N, C-alpha and C positions, 0 to 999 in steps of 0.2 A: 220410869221417867218419861214424860211426854216428849216426843221428838220435836225438835225446833221447827223442822220443815216437814210438811205433810204433802203427799201427792194428792191432787184432786181426783175424785172418782165421779164418773157420770152418774146422773140421778137414776138412770134406768138400770144401774148395777153392772153394765157390761164393762169388760176390761178394755181400756183404750188400746188401739193398734198403734204400732210405732209410726210416727209421722214421717212422711217422705220429705227429705231435705230439699229446700228450694235451691234452684240453680243460682250460681253466683251472678251478681249483676255486673256486667262488663261495661266499663265506662268508655263510650265511643270517643269521648274527648281525650282520654288517655291514649287510645289507639292511634288517633290522628296525630297526637304529639309525637309518639314514637316514630311513626312513618315520616313525619316532617323532619325529625332529627336525622334519621337515616338518609333522607333525601339531601339534607343540608351537608352531611358528612361526605356523601358521594360528590356533591357539587364542589366542595372545598378541595377534595383530593384531585378531582379532574382539573380544577383551576390551577392547583399547585403543579400538576403534571405538565399542563400546557405552559405554565410560566417557566418551569425548568427546561422544557423543550426550547422555548424561545430564548432563554438565557444562554443555554449551551450553544445553540445555533448562531448566536451573535458574539460569543466570546471564545470559550475554550475550543469549540468545534466549528468555528466560523469558516465559511468558504472564502475563496478569493473573489475578485470582481473585475469586470472589464466592461468599458463603455467605448465601443469603437465601431467601425463600419461593418456592414454585413459581408459575409463571405460564404463559400461553399461549405464551411464547417462552423459558422457562427450566425445565429438567427437574430441577433440584437440583444439577447439575454443570456442564452446558454450555448455551449459548444456541442458538437456532435461529430460522429464518425461519418466520413464520406462513404456512400454505398459502394460496395464492391460486388462484381458479378460472378467472380470465379471462386469465392470462398466456399468450402464445404460447410453446409449448414444443417445437414440431416440430423445430427446428434448434438447440436450445440444449443438447443432450446433449454428452457427451465426444467429441471428434473422433478419428477413427482416426489412428494415428501417421503413416501415409503422407500423409494430407491435411494434417496438421500440418506435416510437413517441407516439403511443396510450398508451403504458405502462408509458411513462414519464408524460402524462396527468393525470394518476391515481396515481402519486407519493404520498406516505404517508407523514405524518407530523413528524417532529422532533422538539418538543417544546424546546424553549430556557429557560434554568434554570440559574438563577443568583447565587444561593447558593445551595450546595448539602445538602441533608437531613441527610447524614451520616458523622460522624466524626471518623477518624481512631482511633482505640484503640490498641496501640502497646504495647506489653509486653516488659519488660526490657531486657529479654534474651530468646532466643528460641533455644533449643538444645535437645539432647537425642531423645526421641520418638516423640517430639512435632513438629508441623509445624504451620506457620501463613502466611496468604495471605491477602493483602489489594488491592482492586481494585483502581487503579489510574485513568485510562481511556483507552477505546478501548482495545488494546493488551498490555498495560503497566500495569504490576502487580508487586507489591513489595512482594517478597517471602522471608521467613525467615525459615531456617532449618539448623541443624548442626552448629549453631552459625555463619552462614553467612547471610549477607544482599545482596539480589540478585534482579536485575531489569530485566524485559523482555521488549524488544522493546520500549525503553523510548521515550515518546513524551510529552513535556510540551509547545510546540508552539501552537499558535492559529489556524494555517492553515497547513494542510498536503499537502505541495506544495514546489517546489524549491524556490519560492519567497513568503514571507509573505505578505498577503493582496490579494492573488489570490488562488482560489481553494476551496475545502471543508473547511468550517469554524466551529470552535468549538461551540457547543451548550450548554455546561455546564463546570464548572471549573474542574481542576484536583482534584482527591480525596485526594491527599497530596500536599500541597503547596511546591514549590521548597525549600524555606528556612526551611521548617519543615522536609524535607527528611533526614533521617539518612545517615551516610556515607555508600556508596555502595562498597561492596567488589568485586562483579562479575556482569557483564552486558552481557546478552544473546541477540544476534541479529539474527533474523531468516532469513531475506532477505532484499533486497534493496528498497522496495517500500516506498514511502514517509510517509505513515501512520505507518511504522515500523522502518524506518531508517531516523530519524529526525536530520539533521546536527546541527542546533543550540543547541538542547538538548545534543547531543553527545559531542560537543565542551565544553559545560558548565560542563558536567559530568567528562570529561577527565581533565579539568583544576582544578576542585574542589577535585576530589577523586582519580584520576589515577587508576581506577579499572582494573581488569582483564577482557578483552573483549573476549568472546568465540563466534566464528562466523563461518559460512560455507565457503567453498573454494571461493576465489575471492573477499571477502568483506574487507579483511585487507587493500588492496591497496586503496580502496575507503575511508575507515576510515582515513588512514594516510594522504591521499591527503587533506582532509577537516580539520583535526586537525593540519596539517602542521608539524608533527614530528612523530617519531616512537612511537608506543603504546605498552603497555603490552597486548599481544593478543595471543590467540591460535586459529589457523585456521585449521578446520578439515573437513573431508569428512563424508558422512553418515556412521553410525555405529562406528565411531571412538570416543574415550573417552578422556576426560581431567580429570586427577586424582588429587584431592586436598586432604589435610588432612581432614579426616572425611567425604568426599563427592566425588562422581564420577558423572560426567556429560557426557552423551552420546548424540551425534547428531543423530537424527532419520530422516528417509526419509519422505518426504511430497509430495503431488501432487499440484504443483503451478507453478510459473515462476518468472523471475526477469526482471526488466526494469525500467530505470529512464528517458528515452527520447523516442520519437516516432520513431526514426530511427531503421532500422533493425539491424544495427551494435551495437546498445545499448541493444539488447534483449538477455537475458539468458547468460550474460557474467560472472555472479556469481551464486553460488548455493543457494538453499533455504532449510530449514530444520525445524524440531522441536527439542525439548530437553527433555531428560529423566534424572531426578536428583534422586540419591539414596544415602542416608547416608551410610557410610561404617561400622559404629558401629552396634552391634547387636540390632535389634528392631527399627532401624532408619526408618523414612518415605521415601516414593518414590513419586515424583511429576512429571507428564508429562505435558509439554507445547507444544501444537501442532503447534504453529506459525500460518501460513496461509496454509490451505490445502483444497482441494476438498475431497469429499467422495473417499476413497481409500482402496485398499487391504493392504496397509502398516499398518493400525491400527491392523489388525490381526497378522501381522509379528512382530510388536512391542510387542504385548502381549505374543507371543510365545517366543521371544528372550530375553526380559527384565523383563517379569513378569507383574502382574497386579499392577497398581499404586494405592496409597492411594487416590490421587487427580489427576483428569485430567482437564486441562485448555483447553477448546475447543471453537473454534470460531463459532458464530451463526449468524453473520451479513453479509450484502452484498450478497444476494442470489436471488433478484428479479430484472429483469425478469429471467425466469428459465434458460436461456442459460448461465448466469453468474456463475451458479453452476459448470461449467467446471473447475473453479478455487477456489470456496469457498463452505463451508458447510452451508446448511440451518439448522434451529433448528431440523428438522426431521433427517437430516444427522448426526448432532451432537449427538442426542439421540442414534442413531444406533451405532455411534463410542463409546459412553459411554458403551453400552452393549458389544460391541466387545472387548474393552479393559478390561472389567470387573473391572472398577474402582469403589472404594467405594463411591466416591463423584465426581460429575462434577461441575465445575465452568465455567460459560459462559463468553466469552470475544469477542472482535472484533465487538462491537455494542455500541450504547448508547451515543456517543460523537460527531462523525462526520457521516453525512449521505453520504455514498459512493455508494448507489444503490437506488432502488425505494421503498423498504419497509419502513414503518414508525416505530418509536420507539415502540409504543404500539402494533403494528402488529407483531413485532419480539417476544415480550413477550407472546402474545396470541398464536402464532404459536408454541412456545416452550411448553406452557401449553397443547395444543392439542396433540402434539407429545408424551409428557410424559404420558398423559392419555391413548392414543391409545396403548402404549406399557406397560401399567400397572406399570409404575415407579413413585414412590411418588415424589412430588415436592421438598421435603427435600433432595432428592438425587442429584438433578441437579439445582443449584442456579444461577440465573442471578443477580449478585450484582450491587448495585448502586455505583457510584463513591464515594470513601471514606469508603466503607463498609469493615470491617475486619472480616475474618473468620479464625477459628483456630481449630485444632484437634490433634489427636495422631495417630501413626502408628497402623495398625491392629495387 
C-alpha cells in the first residue's frame, strides 16, 4: 500500500540532516506589558500603604495637638526635652542592631498570673492627714486623699496597643476589677503612649463617671476625639496648677517623649508630665506621681520648688537594654530619685503587668533590692506592690 505521506528526498540523493530549530520569537510588546503591569501593581501597593499610613495617623493612631506660645520646651509645632548637662550619656545612644538582637535573645520572663495574691482593702473615707494608694497595674494607681478618688494613667484593656489583640499582652489581672472600682473624681493623664493613654478605658471612664481630666498641653484634643464630645478637663503646662477644694495638683516636668504612630509628624505633638498633689488643709499629705521619665535634674527642681512628698510613685520598668534608659528609669535610677526627692516612702510602678522591654519580672525586683542595699535604704521605704495591694499612711 502506498503511504499517504512521503518524505521529500533531495535530488542529489543525500540524506537530509536534521534541521536546527529556530529560536522562539519573543514579543517585545508582551515584555513591555508585563513590566508595566508589575510597575502598576507596585504603584498601587505603595499608594495603598501611604493611604493606610495617612488614615491611621489621622484616626486610630492620631497624635494630640497644641497651638500656643513658644517656650523652652515648645517650638511652635512640637515639644522637646530641655537640655541637661549632668545626665550620664555614654551608653544611652542607639544600640547597634546586632547587640539589640543579642539582648532580645536574653529577654527575661514575665510569668502569667491568673489571679492576684492581693485583694484591695479600701477604707470608707480618706481625708485629713491620711492617704491611701492601691496598685491596679503598671502606672494605674488608685489614689485617695483629701476625700478625692483619683486615677493615674488608667488601663483596664488586655493589650497596650491601638488595636486589641496586637502588641504587649496583659500577664496578670487588674488589681481592682472595673465593676468594683469606686466612682472616680479626678483622672491624671501623664502622656499619650498606649500603656498610659488607653482609649477603651478612658471612654468607659468618661461614660460612667465624667471625671475631671487633668492633662498636659495637647492631650485634650486627643481625648475629645476619642470620646467624641467635650470633656471636663484642665490642660496645663509644666509647673501650672489645678486648684480644687482641699487639693492642689501641679503638673511637673519629666524627661520623656510622646508618640502614637511611627511617622515623624506624630512625634512630640503633645507634652508629657508628672503630677504633684498636695492637700490644702493643714497637715494634709503630698503625693508625687512621676508619670514616665528618664533620670533627670527635674527631680531636684521638684524637691526645691514643691517640697518633699510623703509618697513618691516612681517608675522602675522598661530599662533594658541600657539605651532605653534615655526615656525610662531603672530601679537604680528610681532609688536615686527617691533620695533626691527626699520622699518618706517610695512606691514603684511601670512594671509587673506588660513586658515592654527585655528585663524579666523577677529581674526588676532583684535589681531594686540591689539598688536599695547599695544605697543603704531599707526595703520598707521603697515598696514594689503587687496588683491589688493597698498601702496607706499619714502625712509627716
